[in-house]
N, C-alpha and C positions, 0 to 999 in steps of 0.2 A: 616620333622617331622613325628612322629609315629602316624598313624591314626587308630591303633587298638582300640577296645572298652574295657574299663576298667570295672570291677565289680562296681556296684553302691556304695559300701562302700569305694571304692578307688577314688571316684570323689568328687571334691569340686567346687561348683558353687558360686563364690564370687564376690562381688562388691567392688571397691575402692571408697569410698565416703568421701567428706570433703568440708570445706569452700574453696572458691577460693584462690589460691596461697598457700595452705598448703603443696604443694609438692606431690600430689597424682600421677600425671603423671610421675614424676621423680621416685617415689617409684615403680610404675608399670614397668617402663623401667628397673630398677635394678632387679626386680623379674624375668623378662624375660631373662635378661643377665645371672644371676646366675643359672637359671634353664635350661640353654642351648638352649633356643629358639633363642636368638640374639647372634651374634658373636662380636658385638661392642656395646659400651654404647651409647644410644641415648640421645640427649640433647634438652630440651625445648627451651633454649636460642638460640641454633644453628639451630633449626628447623629440627632436624634429628630423632625425636621420631617415634616409630612404631605405637603407639595408636593414636596420633594426626596426622592422615595421610592426612586430607583435607588441601588444600593450606591455607585457612583462619585460620585454627587452628595453623599452623606453623608460619604464619605471626604474629598473635596476641599473640601467646604463651598461648592460653587458649584451653580447651576442649569444643567442641560444641556438637558433637554427641557421644553417648556412644559407645565405640569400644569393640568388643568381641574378645578375644584372648585365644587360648588353649595352655597350656604348661604343663610340668610335673616336679614333685619334689618327691623324695623318693618313686618312683614307684606309685605315685598318679597322676591322671589327674586333673589339676586345670584350670577351665574355668574362666577367669578374665574379668570383665567388668569395664573399667575405665570410670567413669561418670563425667559429667561437674560439676563445682562448682558454676558457675554463675547462679543466680536465674532465669534469663530469659529462661534457658534451663531446668527448673524443670521437664518437661515431661520426659526427658531422664533419670533423676534420678528415677522417680516414676515407669516407666515401667521396669527399671532394677531391682529395689527392688521387684517388683511383682513376678519375676521369680527366684530370687536368693535364695540360702539356707543360706548364711552367708555374713557378711560384714566386711571389714577392714576400720575403721574410722581413717583418718589421721588428726592429730592436729599439729599446729605450736608450737614448743617448747618455743617460746618467748611469744606468746599470749594465748595459751591454747584454750579454747572454744570460738569461735567467733559466730556472729549472724547466719550465714548460717550453721555453725556446728550444731546449735540447730535445724534448719529447716530440715537438712538431717537426724538428729538423730530422730526427730519426725516422719519423713516419714518411717524410718526403724522400729520404734516402731509400727506404724500402721499395718505393714505387719508381725510383730513379728519375725523379722530377728535377729538371734543371732549375736553379734558383738565382735570383738577384737579391741583394740585401739593401734595406733602407733603414739607415740609422736616424730615428725620429727624435723629436723633442730636444733638438740641439740648442734651443733657446732657454732651456731650464737651468737653474742653478745647479752646478755640479756636472753638467754635460761635458763629456770628454771623448772626442772622436777617436783618438789613438787608443784610449783604454777600451773602447767598444771593439775596435779592430783586434786588440790583443785577446779579448775574451773569445772572439770568434775563432782565432787561431788555437788557443789553448783548450777550449771546452768543446769545440766542434771538430777540431783536427782537420781543418780545410784551409785553403789559401785565399783570403779575401783580397780583392784587387780594387782599390778605390778608383772610380772614374771621375769623381769630383771630390773636392775637399772643402771644409767650411771656411767662410770669411767671417771672422769674429767668433766669439764664444759667448754662451749664456745670453744675457739680454742684449749684447752687442752683435749677435748673430744676424746677419742681413742678407747673406747669399752664399754662393758656392763658386769655386773655380773649376771650370770644365777643362779637364786635363787632356782630352783629345784635341779640342780646338784651341786650347790655351787662351780662354777668355774668362773674364769675371762676369758672373750673372747675378744681378741684384733684383730683389722684389721690393719695390719702394711704395707702390700703391697699396691701400688697405686690403683690397680683395686679392691681391697677388695675381691679377689676371694678365698683367703685361710685364713679364720679366725683361729687364734691360741688359743687353750684352755690351761689354766694353773691354778696354785693356786691363790687365792684371795690375793692381796697385804695386808700386815699386817695392814696398815693404814686404810683400808676400811673394815676390818673384823667385827668390832663392828656394823657399820651401815648395813652391809650385813646380819648379824645375826638378827638384829632388823627387817629389811624388810622381811626376810624369815619368822620370827615368825608371823608378821602381815598377810602375805599371807596364811600361814597354818591355822591360826585362822579363817580367812575369809572363807576358804574352809570347815573347820570343822563345821561352822554354817549351812552348807547346807547338811551335811552328818553325821547323828548320830553315825553310826558305827565307822567312822574314828575319831569322837570326843572322843569316849570312849577309843580308842587305844592311841590317842594323850595324853589325860589326864593321862592315865595309863603308859605313857612313853614307850609304846611298839614300836618297830621299824616298820616304814612304808616306803616301797620302793618308789622311785621317780615316778615310773610308776603308782602306786596306787594314789598318789597325783594328777598326771596328768589326770588320768581317772576321778577322782572326780571333778576336775576343769572343765573338758570337760562337764560332766553332768550338772553342775551348769551354764555353759555358754549356753548350748543348751536350758536350761529352762529360760534364760534371768534373772538369779538371780545374776550372777557375770559377770564382763567384764575384761578379762585379758588385761594388758597394757604392751607394749614393747616400747623401745625407740631406736633412731638411727639418722643417718644423711644421707639421701638417696643420696644427691649430692656428699658427701664425701665417699660413698660406705660402710657405717658402719651400721650394724644391720639388713641387709636385709635377710640374710640366717636364722637368728633367727625368723624373721617375717614369712618366708615361712614354717619353722618348726611349728610355732604356727597355721598357716592356716590348716595344716594337723592334728595337735594334738587337736585343740579346736573347729574348725568350723564344722558344720554338713555336713554329706554326704546326698545324696538324700534319702537314707534309713532311716535316722533319722527323716525325716518329717512324716513318717508313712502313711499319707493319705492327699488327697486334697478334699476340699468341693466344690460341684457344685449343679446344679439343673437340674431336668429333663425338657427338653424344652417344653413338652406338659402339664404335670401335675403340674409343678412348685415345685414338692416335693424335699426337700434337700436330696442329696446323698453324702455319704462319700466313696471316691474312693481310694482303697489301691494302694500305689505306688510300683507296682511290674511288672516285665517283663511279667508274665503269664496273667495279666489282659488285658481286651480290651484296645485299643488305647485311650489315652486322652492327648492332647497337647494344648499349648496356643501360639498363634502368638503374640509376645510382641513388635515387631518392623518390619516395612517394609521400605525398601530403594530401590532406583533405582541405580543399579550398572552400570557404563559406559560400562562395557564389558559384564556382564552377564544379564543385564536387571533387571526386577522386582525380588527382593530377600526378602524373609520373614524369620526373625529369629524366631525359635520355641524352646520352652522348652517342652520336652516330659516328662510327669509325669508318665504314665503307658503304658505298651504295647510296640510295636515296629512300628516305622514309616519307611516304606520301599519304595524305588523308584519303581514306577509302580502301587502302591496301589491306591485303591479308598477310599476316606475318606468323612466324612459328616461335613458340616459347618451349625450348628443349626441356626445361625443368618439369613442366606440367605435361608436355607432349601434346599441347593444344594449339589450335590456330586461333589467332586474335585478329579482330578487325580494328584498324586504326581509325579513330574518329577525328575529333577536332585537334589541330596542332596550333600551339601558341608560342610566341617569343615572350619571355618573361622579363619585365622591368621591375624587379623587386615585387611590390604588391600590385603592379599593373601588368596587363598582358595584351598582346595584339596578335590577331590571327595570321598564320602563314599557311601556305598550301603544301609545303614540303620541308623536310629537314635534310640537307645534303651532308655528305661526309665532312667531318671536321667540326660540325656545329653542336652546340648544347642548347636544346629547347625542351618543350614539355608537351605531353599528350594528355588530353582531357578524357576522363571516363575509362581509363585502361584498368579495369578492376582485377583481371586475372594475371597481374604481373606485380612482383614484389621487388624490393631492393636487392640488387645483385643478379636479377634475371637478365638473360640475353634475349634479344629479339633478332631473328634472322630470317632470310628468305626461305620459303617453303621447300625449295629444291636444293638448298645449300645449308644444311644444319650445322651449327657451330656453338660451342659453349665457351664463353670467355671465363677466365678465372674470376670466381665470385669474391665478394669482399668479406674478409674475416674480421669479426668484431669481438672485443673482450667480453668475458662473462661478467654479469652483475655481481657486486660484492656486498650489497646492503639491501635489506628488505623491510617492509612495513605492512601491517595488516590494515585493511580498509573495508568499510561497509557504508551503504547509503543510509542517511538519517531517516528517510522515508522508505518503508519497505516497497512501496509501489514503484520506486525508481530503480529497482534491481535490474530490470531488463535494459533500461537506458544506460546504467553504469556498465553493464557487460558490453554494450555496443561501443561505448566510449573507450573502454579498455582495449577492445579488439582493434579499433581504429588507431589508437596511439601506439599499439604494438606493431602495426603494419608500418607506421611512419618511423619508428625508432627501434632499430634492431638490438639495442643494448637494454631495452626495457622488457622484462618478462613478467608474466602473470600466472599464478597457479593457485589451486585451492588446496589448503592443508588437509591431508586425509584424516588427521586426528581431531582437529578443532573445527573443520569445515569453514575456516576463515579464508577470505580472498587475500592473497599475499602478492604485493607488488615488489619487484626486485629491480634495482637500478645501480648506477655507478657512484652515487654519493648522496649526501643529504640534500644538497641543492637540486640535484636531478629529480629526486622524488618529490621534493617540495613544489617544483615547477609543474611536474606532471599532475599532481593533485590539484594545483591551482587551475591548470588547463581544463581538468574535468569539471570543475565548478563554474568556470567562466564560459568555456566554449560549448559545454554540453548541458549546462544548467542543472547539474546534479550535486546537491549538497551531501558531503560525506564526512564521516568521522574516521580518524586514523589512530593507530597505536603509536608507541615510541618506535623509532627506527631500530632495527636489529641487524647484527652482522651475519653474513652468510658464511657459515663454517663448512669445512669439508673433512672427509676422513680418508686415511690411507693405511697401508699395512706396514708392519715393522720388520718382518722377516719372511723369507721364502718358505713355502710348504709344497710337498710333492704328493702326487697321486691321491688327491682327495676325491672321494666317491660322491656322486649324486645319483640317486636312484628314485625313479617315479614309477610305481606299479599300482595300478588301480583296476580292480575287477568289478564288473557289473554285468548284468544280463547282456548277452551278445558280446561284441568286441570289448576287450579290456584296453588298458593303456599301459605301454611299457617303454620307458626311456632309461638308459643307463650310461653314465659317463664317468671318466676320471680326468681331473684337471691338475695342472701345476699352476701355482700362483706365486708371484714375486713382486717386490717393489719396483716401480717404473721410474722413468725420468720425471723430474718436476715439470708440471704443465703438460704431460703427455696424455692425461685422461685414462681411458680404458683401452689397452692395446690387446686385441684378441688374435691368436694364431692357432693353427692345428698341426699335429704330427700323426694323424691317423694313418695306419698302414694296413694293407690287406682288406680294406673296405669293411672293417669291423663296425663302423658306423657309416651308413650310406651317405654320400655327398649331399643328398637332398635334405638331410636332417641337420647338417652342421650349421647352416644359418640360424636354425631355430635355437641351437645351443647358445650361439652368440647372442641372440636376442634375449634369451633368459639371463645370461650373464650381465648384459647391459641394463636390463630391467631391475635385477637384484641390486646393482650398484647405485641405483637412484636413491635408495634409502638404507643408510648404514646401521650399525648396531650400537654405536655410542650415544647418538642423539638424533637418529633418523636423518643425518646429513648425507649428502652424496659422497660415495667412495670414489676416489680418483687416483691417478698416477700408479696404476697397477697393470702388470703384464699377466695375461691369462693364456695358458696353452692347453688346448684339448689334446690329451695324449692317448686315451684308450676308452673303451666302453663295450657295450654289446647291444644287440638288437633282437627283436622277436619278429618272426616272419609275418605274423598277422596283427599283433597288437601295437606295434610301434607306430608312432605318429609324430608330426611336428610339435603338437601340443605337449606330448609326453616328454620329448627331448628338451623342449623349452623349460618345462617344469624341473627336469633333472638338472639343467644348467643353473636355474635359480638356486636349487638346494645345494649343489656343489659349490657354487660361489659363496653362499652365505656361510657354509661350514668351513670353507677354506679361509675366508676372511677372519672368522672367529679364531681359528687355529693360528693364523699368522700374526695375531696381536694388532688390533687397530689403534691408531693414534689420531687425535683430532688436529686439524690444520686450521689456522686462522689467516685472514688476509692481512698482509703487511704492506704499508704504504711508504713511498718515498716522500719525505716532507722537507720543505724549505721555509725557514722563518727569517724574515728581515726585521731585526729589532734594534732600537737605539742602544748605544754602548752602555748607558747608565742602567738599563734594565736587563743586561745580558745575564747576570747571575740568577735573577728571578725567572727569566724565560727558560734557562737551562734546567733549573730546579723543577719547573712545571713539566718539562719534557721527560726528565728522569722519572718523575712520579708516574708518568704515563707509559713506562716501559720503553721509552725511545732510546735507540742506540745512535748516539750522535756520532756522525762520521767526520764532520769538519766544521770548524768555526773560523771564518775569515773576516777581517775588518774591510770595510768598503770606504771609498773616497768621501762619502757624504756623512761620515760619522756613525754609520750603522754597522751591524755585524750580520753576516750571511751564515746562518746555521743550517746544516744539511744532515739528514739522518734517516733512519728507518724506524717506523712506529706501527704497532698493531692498530688496525682500524677500530677495534672494539674499545680502545682507550681514548678515542678522539671525539666522542660525543660531547658537545658543550665546550670544546676547546676554544672556539672563536670568542666566546664570552669571557672566559678566563684570561685569554691573552689580552683582550681589550682592557680588562680591569687592571692588570698588572703593568700595562704600558701606557695607560691613559689613551688608548686607541691609536697609538703611534706605530704599532707593529703590524706586519702583514704576514700571512702564511699561505702557501699552496701545498696541495697534497695530491698524489696520484697513486693508484694501486700498482704494486710492483710484483709481488709473488705471494704464494701461500707458504706458511712455515708452521712447524709443530708448536702446539700450545704447551707452555711449561706446566709441569705437574701441579705446582701450587696454584696456578690459575685455573687449571682443569678442575681441581677440587671445588673451587668457588663456583664454577659454572654448573656443577651438579649434573654432568652429562655422562658420567661413567655408567657402563652397563651393569 
């Protein structure tokens, strides 16, 4: 492959994002084939894909880690990241979106917008990533282009603008009508490598004219100059319409829509054209916002090669051949092999070793990574996901990537005691790679506890420990991660730590107010100390004590969360006061206040979507009710199934996949994602036996 550096305006950093099973990996494989990267078509079903290169991905037919691939189209460099659709791997989607300039959102032509389509769309919205849409699987029975567009309007609340429309439906789907050039494009050869352009069939002329008119009117609403010319019936070239649509796409005002059938090799070249025509280059981002590590002042950093270096580590992996490898997006300046750079998080200088351009599981050496590029650094051990790399004399911290907290845990131990050290090494490495995976040792049982985003997440992590690190392990049953919070406010709760021994004693004395906080806020600490009754130097110690005490609650040792703590008063001793004494006083005050405020247990609640055949609807709803599911909606779909959406406690969902399969003969599907924590009902709390 060509490893030359392209000008920033000729680069597209894009992500392929979608609901699970919408066909994004197949679409990615076709993009690689037609752009000349691959010499044969990879298949998810056959386990021959380039992007799903891990054994487990090929066995399961799902994407687990986001794969970065560089390819070229129309003399542009396209860096593609194929992200997972399964919600257990949401961290992979988030960190990809953080560094991408544009996104291709793939929808199923039969179902349109599905539950996780909404999730990934919201994540892209958060990072203001311009998107184009690809309605895939137009050859399937039940495929309906207009229905898919309608679901985009209704469920995503945006304006989709078709730039091509299908020719034929279901098994008669053979091509598309290009609405800008008003041509019919057919893919008649088996590999789909040579699309044929020609006149629009007379039978489709009227619908094509109507669709083109709608597209042009949508573009005119974003461009007053074009609107005047359009209303005045002045001629406007296709290139001008394309430029205006590009501007509206970059501003997230319009979302171009294309259609195709990736598995049948139809529509992919048009999609590649749209990536080049409508999605942003690194230059279009203009600037990146960060903060000075010392002063905390916001800084706007121009995205230019002449500026000092500014790059973000968005993913770290351990490569079996190359060792530690960090994927970096360079925003400004030039990252060169042999350079010294600064990591503001650690305050340390790092030396840049070998640089590589990554082609999924292959890599080729490059001597530098200029602004706008996504490549990888080999052997960068002192940098983690979310770290900024910057010039030594121009420190800057980019906004780090926020990841959700894990909601499910499992106990694990090596079968052979001699493997304990190797297991610890494996867990440490996996934690560095995956920010949503946590490990801790239970202080009561001494067990090693793994915490993750779902059953599949933990299952795959354990599988990786056994395959990649050759450590055989045994594990317990998965358990839900509960939390605790307080029921009511309490005022002026005292915490006093006085300890006398020979020489200096210890003296710390505080009063705190405590009240319920906003859901999802964690522990919010503030202080209202007047007159210096507690010296400013000791206040951080009180905060540390409060946060430490919140780690283990009083109902079942669960973390206490969503609480506001205000330090209001206290006293000090001129000789015996110390940071340790005030930290211990903070611990005592918090624990006493939490006891007085009345603790309640919180459980993780998930958003669930079940797609079930109509004849099984009653049984499926009965199963969900038995699992404490609050069904929010039940809607019929065009293919004879029903779409059930609701909220369900995670604790009730173990083994659900098996039960659903048995009651529907394997014909139903479900997806589930964590949504929020909610109080556990009293009757359930009694069964959990967690009361203090």
